[in-house]
N, C-alpha and C positions, 0 to 999 in steps of 0.2 A: 439546500438541505444541510442541516446541522448534524454532524456525526462526532461522536466521542470515542477515540481509540483508548481502550482501558486495559489495565493489567493490575493484578494483585499479587502480593506475597503473603504467605500464611505460616502458621505454626506447624502445620502438618498437612496431610492429604485429605482427611475426611472430616467435614463439619459434624457428621453424625457421631464422631468420637470426641466431640468437644473442641475441635481445632478452630482457630479464629484467624481473622485477617490482621496482619501487622503493617501492611503498606498498601496504599492505593495510588496509582499513577494514571493520569488521564491527559490527553492532548486533544484540542478542538480542531476539527476540520469543517469548513463551511464551503459548500459548492466545490469540493475537491481541492481546497487550498488550506494549508496549515495556517491558522490565524495567529499563532504565538501564545494563545491563552492555554493555560493548563491548570490542573488541580493535582496537588501532591501532598500526601499526608502519611506520616508514620503513626502507628496506633499501638497503645499498650493493650495486649490481648488478655490481660488478667489471668494468664496461665503461662506455663513454661513452653518455650519454643523447642521442638525436638532437635536433637543433634544433627540428624539427617537433613532437616530443613535448613539449619544454619550453614551446612556445607554447600547448599545450593545458592542461598542468597546472602550469606554472611551477616545477617542481622541478628545480633545477640540479645539475650535477656537484659543484660546490663544497659545496652543502648536504649531499649524500649521502656526502661523503668520510669522515666520522667515524661513519657509521651501521653497525650490525652487518650482516654478510652473511646470506644466507638460511639457511645451515646453522646459524647461531646462534639463529635465531628459529623454526625449523621446528617444534620440539617444542611450544612454547607455542601457536603458531597451531593445530597439529593438535589439541591438547588442547581448545582452545576450540570448534572446529567439529565434532569427531568425534561421529557419531550424530545430528546435526541435519539439518534440511532446509534447504539453501542456497537463498536467493532472490536471483537475479542478473539484471540487465538485459543481454541479449545474452550468455547464459551460455557459449556455446562459446569466446568470447574469453578470459574469466577462467579457465575450467576448463582450457583449453589451456595457459595460462601456469603455472597451479598444478601441472599434471601434468608440465610441462617442468622446473620447479624440483625436483620430487620425483625425476625421473630423474637430474638432475645430482647428487643426493645419493648415488647408487649404492645399495649395500646398506642404507644408513641411511635411504633414502627410504621413503615410505608407499604407493607404488604410485598407482594412479588414485584420485583423491579421490572419485569416484562409487562406489567400493567401500566407502566409509565414510560417505557422506552422500547423501541424496536431493537433487535439484535441480529448482527451478522457474525457468523462463525468463520473466521478466515482459515481455520484448519479444515473444515468441511469443503470450503471453496478450493483450497489448495489440493486436496485429495481428488476433487473432480477434474481440476486442470492438469494435475500431474499424477495420475494413478500409478501405483506400484513404486513410487519414489519416496524418499524421506521428505517429510513436510513439516518438520519442526522449524522454529524461527531461525535457527542458525543455518539450516539447509536452504531456507527461502532467501536469506540474506545473500548466500553464495550464488543462488540461481539468478537473483535479480540485481546482483552487484551492489548491494546495500552495505555500507561500512558498519560492521559491528565489532571493530577492533577493541573498543572499550568495554566489551561485554565479557569480562572475566568471570563475574558473578551475575546472577539474575538480579534485577532491580526493577521495580514496577514502572517508574517514570521513564527510565532508559529503554526498557522493553516496549513501552507504549509508543515512544518516539520512533524506535526502529520499526515497529509493526505498522505505524502510519505510513512510513516510506514504502514498505513492502506492499501494503494494501493498495496504495495509489498506483504503484507500478503493475501490480497483478491485475488491476481492474481498468487499465487503459493507458498507463504510462504518463508521459508529459501532457499537461493540460494547459500550460501557461499561454500557448499560442492559439488555443481554440476559442471560438465565440459561442456564447449561449444563444439560444433562439431569439431572446428578447434583444440582445446586443445586435444580432444580425439584422433584425427587423428595423431597429433604430437607425443603423448605418445605411440600410437600403433606402429607407424613406428620406434620409438626408443627403443622398447622393454619394454615400461612402462605398464600402465594400458591397458588391453584389455577386450573384451567382455566375454571371458572365462578364468577363473583362474584355472589352472591345478596344482595338488599337485605333489611335487617332488617324483620321483620313489624311491629315497633312503631315504625318510623321516623315522623318528623313529616310530615304530609301537606303537599305543596307547593301553594301557592295557584294557581288558574287565573285568569289575567287576560285578559278578552275585549277584542277591539279595539273602540275607540270608533266612533261613527257617522262622525265626521270621518275616521278612519283607514280605515274601510271604503270611504267615498266616494273617497278618494285612491287606494286600491287599484284600484277599478273604473275610474277615469280612466286609471291607468297601463296596465291590461290593454287598455282600448279603444285607447289610443295604439299599443301593441304590435301589436294586431290589424290596425290600419290600415296600419302600416309593413310587416307581413308579408303583406298582401293577404288577410286573413281566415284566417290560419293559426295564430293564437295558440292553442296547445294547452291553456293553462290555461282559456280560455273554453270550449273544447270539452268539457273535463273537467267544468266547472261545469254546462254544459247537460246532459251525460250523467247527472250526479248528480241532476238535478231531474226526470228522466223516470221 
């Protein structure tokens, strides 16, 4: 399964008010493994970035002045994400902006991006797993021990990379040691890993080392102390009595 973890930065909050995308960051995950492939692009929005937005992401109008407009990067972006499952934190925000940009392209647009990609909203997922708690990206990084120390300002590519780590941990943790069904079948058929591991009949017998009298006495003293503390409810002593009857 191919997934694209995606984030955008914008000139403001509402595409209905004419706000535009200024940065897209994507990282590729295939079969729950980061591949190292990514897509990253700054975009000239052909309008002014709001001061409040600059305070969030730090991307200025001067920086964007010589960057390509969306129409110039749309094909490369679409080719990268087409057919994948998009993983986005607060997906309606980013999907809304991507669809707005597509509409502005007119006949050259690609329509609704959900016609070409599936979407997983990690914010919805986090709220289901952690109801009543803060579930923004910083809170999830703390909860899942993901390093976000470089995240002084929002940035699309950095946030996508961080979200990829959070998503993989939130949906199952480490996967490097697991086998897919096809791998397991291959190894079973070739005499490799199987469901039952049997010991060799000619294996070397392991020595049985009995406790010394001093160790047994110390053990009895420990159980007696536990029995006293628990008011005569030490279950190990009860088991010992039951075994002697």
